[in-house]
N, C-alpha and C positions, 0 to 999 in steps of 0.2 A: 693654748695651743694655736699653732698656726694654722694656714688653711688646708683641707684634705680637697684632691682633685680624684677625681673617678677616671679610670682610662680601660679602655676595651683591651681585655690581653688579647694574645696569640703567640706563635710558638715560642718567640723569644725571651717570652715569660714563663717558659716550663720550670725552670728552677725555682723561679720567685713563689709559683702556686704551688710547688712541691713543700717549698719552706713553708710557706706560712698556711696550707692545709694540714701539714704533719704538726705544727706548735701548736696552731690552733683548736684542732679535735684531740691533741694528748690534754691539753690543757683542760678542755669540757669534760671530758669521758674517765681521763685514765682512773679516776679515785674511784669509781663504779665497775672499773673490770680488772682483770689480771694483767699482771705486766707482758707477759708473754701471748696473751690475746690480741690485745693493745697494739706490740710492735709487730706479728701476722698481719693484722689489719692495715695498718700504719705502711707499712710494704708492698703490700697487695694494693689499696685503693688511691696512693701517689705514687705508684711505680711509674716511671717517663713511660712504657710504653701505654698505659690504661691513660694517663692525663693528655699523651700526645692524640690518643684515637680521640677522645671528649675534645680537644681544641680544634681537631678537623672533622668535628659532627656537624653539618650545614644548621642543624636545629639549637645546638647549641651555643651560649654566648658566655663568657666570661668577663669580670670587670675586676679590675684592681683597685682598693682604695690606698691612695700614698698620703702621706704627710711629708712633703718634700721630699727627699730620698728614699725614705721609709717605707716599704712595703706593709700597711697595719692591718689588714682584711681583705677579703676579695668573695663576688656574687657569681654563680653562676645560676645560669636560668635556659629552659629545655622549653622548647612547643614542639608539636606535629609529634611524629614517631620518636623522636629524643626523648621523651617524656618518660620516667621511671616506671610509671603505672597506668594512669587512666587515658593517656596519647588521645585526647580530644582535640582537634585543630581548633577549637575557640577559647582554649584555654592556654595559660603560662603558668610552668611549674619554675618554683624558686626551689630548686635543689640543694642550693645552698647559701647560706649568709654565715662567713667566717670571719669572726672580728679578734685579732689579739687581747688577751685579757685585761692589759694596760689600759686598752682603749675601751673597755665597756663605760658605760654611763655616760660618753663623749660624742655622741650622736653620730658614731661611724657605720653601726647598724642601720639606723633609720636611713642617711644617706644612701645605703646600700639596696635597702630596700625599695627607696624612692625613684632610684635606676629601675629596679626590675617595673615599678608600677609605668613609670613614662613609658616602658618597652611595651607593657600588655597595651596602654591606651594607644600607641601609636601603631601597635600593630593590629588593634581593634578588636581585643579579645573579649569575651563577656565575663572571662572571672580569671584570680591568679588561683595555684592553690599550691600545696606542700606536705611536705612529711615532718613532725617534729618528737621528739622523745618527750615521753609523757612528763617524766623527771627534769625534765629541763625547765624549770618553771621560769627562772628568769627569759627563754627564749619564747614559751608557752603566751606569758602575758604581756612579750612585747607585741607577736601576732595578734591578741585578743586587741591591744589597746590602737593597733592598725585597722579594723575591721574584719580580722579571722573570724570563722565560726569552726569548730568541730565537725564534720560530718561521717567521719568512719572512724575505724584503726587499722593497723596492718603490724606484722612483726618484723621488727628489724634484726638480722642474727649479725654479733660479735664475735667471729669463733662459734663456741658451743652455747655460749650465750642468747638468750633471746629477749629483745626487751621490744616495748609496746610503743610506738611512734603513733603520735593523733595525726591524723589527718585533716587539714583544715583547709577551707575557703575563704575569698573573700569575693561577692558578686561586685561587678565594675556597672557603674551606670552607662 
């Protein structure tokens, strides 16, 4: 594998984020949800208007992982009021680490996570937190390996389906 680079995303990367987001979310969750509900979720969550608003949110940052000219994953982090739940000024939320399935096990997720950790340290945050689907064992184990511990749960709705997300955090030194 050639070297992987991480670049901060901007509005010019909207289509790339949409494509990577749709592909990776579908790869991860389609087998657990109806096709109809998946398509509705993908259409809503990766709509141009929604992602444009997210990209323009001052307290949100996106980073794309590239292998040469090929986008292979992305990271979205939120601070302050942009956080989806806690909105604690002393924390940084990892809202998304999405990696194409063909790159699983090739350290792309770790590189994206390391970028989130770097931002949290630069911004002098006290902890990182995230929500991860309890049945996404690969992701849960990844976060545990990186020092995250479960502190709560919340319900994630995909259409009419209710799924339980583990809330996890990592306290920074």
